[in-house]
N, C-alpha and C positions, 0 to 999 in steps of 0.2 A: 211894553206889555205883550204878552202872548197868550193864546188860548190853550187850555189843557183840561183833561179830566183830573180832578183832585179828590183823593180819598182822605177824609178827616175822621177822627174818632173822639167821642166825648162819653160822658156817663151813660148816655142813652144808646151807645153803640157807634158803629161807623156808617158813614154816608158818602156816596160819590156824587159829585156835581161837576158841571162844566163851568169853568171860571176863567176870568182874565187875570193873569198873574204877572207880577213885576219880574223882569229879567234878573234883578239882583238877588232874588230868592233861589236861583238855581244853585245846585250843589257844586262842590269843587270838581275840577277836571281840567285837562290841558287842551281839550278840543271842544269848540262850540259848534254844534251842527244845526242847520236849518232843516228840520224834519219835513219831508215831503209826504211820506206814507209810513204808517205803522200797521199793525194787525191786531186782531182780537183772538188770542189763543184761549184754550180752556183754562189755563192758569190765570190769565187776565180776567176771565169770567168769574172765577172763584174769588179773586182779589176784589173786584168791583162789587160783587153781590155780598161779599163777606161769608160765603158758603165754605170757605177753606182758609186755613191760617197761612196765607201767602205773604201778606204785607208784614214786614218786620219792624217798621217804624212809621210813624205818622207825623205830619201829613205825607202822602205819597202820590206821585203821578204813576199810574200803572202803565203797562206796555213793555213786554219783555223783548221786543225787537223793534227796529226802525231802519229806514233808509233815507238818506238825504244828502245835502251838500255842505261841506265844511265852510263855516263863516270865518272863524278865527282858530288859530292853532299855534301852540308852542311846542308841540310834539314833532320830533325830527322827521317822522314818516308821513306827515299829513300837512297839506297846505290849503289855503282858501280856494274854493272852487272845485275841489275833488269830491267825487261821489263815494260815499261810504255806506257800509252795512254794519249793524250791530245785532248780535244774537246772544242772549243770556247775560252772564256775569252778575247776576243779582239785580239787574236793571228792572225796574217795576216792582221790586220786592224790598230791596235795601237802599237802592239809589234811584232817583227820579228817572222815569222811563219814557217810552216813545209815544204815548197817546197825548202828544203835545207838539206845538209848533216849533219849540226850541228844546235842545237837550245839550247839557254840558257833561262830558264823560271823560274817562281816561282813554287816551289814544291807543293804549295796548289792548283795549277791548274791541277795537274796530278792525275791519278789513276793507281794502279797496274793493269797490264793486267790479266784478269781472266785466271785461269787454263784451258787449252784446246783451247785457242784462241791464235794463233801466231800473230806476228806483221803484217804479210801480211793479215791475216784474219781480224784483227782489222781494217785495213784501207779499206779492201773490204766492211766491214760494215760501218766504218767511222761515221762522223757526221750525214749522211743521215739515217743510220740504227739506230743509237742512238736516233735521233730525232723521228723516226717512233715509237720506243719503248716507248718514253716518251708520245707520242700521245695515244698509246694503253693503257698505264697505266692510263692516264687521263680519257679516256673513261670508263675504268673499275671502277675507283674511282667515276665517275659520275653515276654509276649504270647500264651501258649498258651491257646487257647479250646477248649471242649468240641466245637466243630465242626471242629477241625483234624485230628483222627484219633485213633487208639488211643494210650493212654498205657501204657507198660510199667512194671511194678514188679518189680524183682529182689529176691531174699531174701524172697519173699512170705510165708514161714511165720514170719519173725521179727517182732518187735514193730513196727519201723518199717514193714516191708512190709505187715503187716496193717492198721495204722492208715492208711497211704497208700491202700490199696485202698478202705477204708470211706469215707474223706473224699472221694476222687475220685469214687467212685460216687454219693455223695449230691449232689455238685456237678454231676452229669450227664455225666461223662467215661466213655468206654468203656475199661475197664481190662483189660490182659493181665497175668497173674501168672506169673512164672518161679519154679519150685520144683524141688527135687530129691526131693520127697516126693509122688509122684502119689497116694498114698493119702489125702492131705489135700485133694484136689480139691473135695469137697463143702463142706468148711470154707471154702475160699477163695471158692467161688461164693456161699456164704451171706454173706460179707463184701461181695461185690459184683463179683467178678471175672467178666468175660464169657467169658474164654478162659484156659486153662492151658497153658503150654509147659514143656518139660523144661529145667532149667538147664544140662544137658550141652550143649545147642545153643549156649550162650554162653560156657562156662567154659574152652574150649580155644582155642589160637591160631587166629585167623581172618584173612581178607583185610582190608586196610586200608580198603577201601570196599566195601560190600555193598549188596544190594537194599534200597531204602527200605521200611521197615516201620512205624515209629512216629513220631508227631508229638512225643512227649515221653517222658521216663522219669524214674523215681526209683530210684537205684541205691545200695544199702547194701553192695555186695559188693567193688567195686574190681577191680584186676588185669585179667586177660583178659576177664572179664565186662564191665567198664566199657568196655574198648577195643572189644569187639564191639557193645555197645549204641550207642556213638557212631558206629561204622561203618555201622550200619543205620538211622540216623535219617533222617527226611524232611528236605528242604530247609528251612532256617530253624527246625528243631526245637531243643529244649532238653533238657538232661539235668541233673538235680539230683543231685549226688554227695555222699553223707553217711556212707559207711562203707567198711570194708576187710575184710570177713569172709573174702574169698579172698586178699587181700594188699594191701600198700601200693603196689605197683608199678603202672605204667600202660603196658603194652607196646603202645601204639597208634601212630597216625599222625596227622599234621596234615591229611590229606586231607579228612575230614569237615568240618573247621572252615573251610578255605579254599576248598573246592569246593562245599560245600552250605550254608555259613553256620551250621553247628550251634553252639550255645552250650553250654559246659560250666560249670555253676554250682556252685561249691563251697559247701557248707552247713556253717558253723561254728556249732554249737549251744551251744558251751561258754561263750563270752564275748560274747553278744549284749547290746546296750544294753537297759536295763529297758523302754523304750517298745516295743521290738520283741518282747520276751518277753510283755509284757502283751497286745499285739495278737494274738500267736499263741494265748495261752491264752483270750482273748476269742473268737477264731474257733473254738477247740476246743469251747467251751461252746455254740456255735451249729451248727457244721458237722460235728461228729462224732456219728453216730447213737448215742444212749444205750446201745442194746443191744450195740454193738461192744465196749465195755469188758468186758462179761461174756463175750462170745465169745472175746476175745483174752486176757483175764487169768485167772490162777489164783492163789489165795492159799496162802502157806506160812508157817510160823512161823520166827522167827529161828534156832531150833535146827536147821532143815533147810537153811539157806542154803548151808552149805559143800558138802554133797553135791550140792545142786542146781546149784552153780557148775560142778562137774565134769560133770554131765549136760548143762548148757547148752553148754559148750565142745565137748563130744563130739557136739553136734547132736541130742540126744535131747529137747529141749524145744521145744514149739510155743508161739508167742505170748509173753505177758508173765508174769512172776512177781512178784506183789505180796507184800512181806514185812511181816508184822505183827511189829514189833519188841518188842511186849509179850507175845508168846506164846512 
């Protein structure tokens, strides 16, 4: 038996509870992992609270990422005792996920934890930090240099936003943070933001083409925010879009793209090839300031995850929540 958050659905709706579950109920997979830490991402919050259509089948253990140690494996690349990380692949949505003491998954979804990164640190970074690094790598590939101008980060108080600020600052970029929580300005400056702006200046409908302000941006918000970010990009700038906290819609114009050559880069962190995942995690081990994981992350026990999910969706959580599944 093992402990896990289980989401079930009946005629009255869905409900998430902490349960003790038999190991023989685990789904198919060629690697069995003893999970040590998972996280609570915004997507997990939507799944647990039922505020978004995240869960594709019931019952479901949420948790889109985890880190732990292999207990059993028939996959050629993994053996018992090895430390592994999983991000994405529909885990916590279509396949039982990481808010659990045990997980059985396909070995092709895993990567080996880089040297120097513990399982706790891996989840302090988690899908948020991994996604932030994918965004930074995409901007670099698009030709954005630290001399090009300011880089805007929206959703700055979230996990992706916080890690994006810390990474960009260490790499020498001047970072502008957009947030709806001005009381967090000191925290954002500590991460490396040079300037703080109010998200309200971006979150309402705006002109299709606006004054050029930023050379690049990382956006985890979507909707009107993303449209306004694109409208205010400098010529040949690039925007890495990775989230939809405000909405999935994009009420924008083609003007920035055809008149300024702006590039909109979609970041799919869920199904990246293993080589790209390993490259991102290797970069994280080098380019993420070690102190950032402590500044951005907070530990909670598995028993607190359900209430924390409601707080997260309500916008009351800053940064990352690392879940110790054995507490």
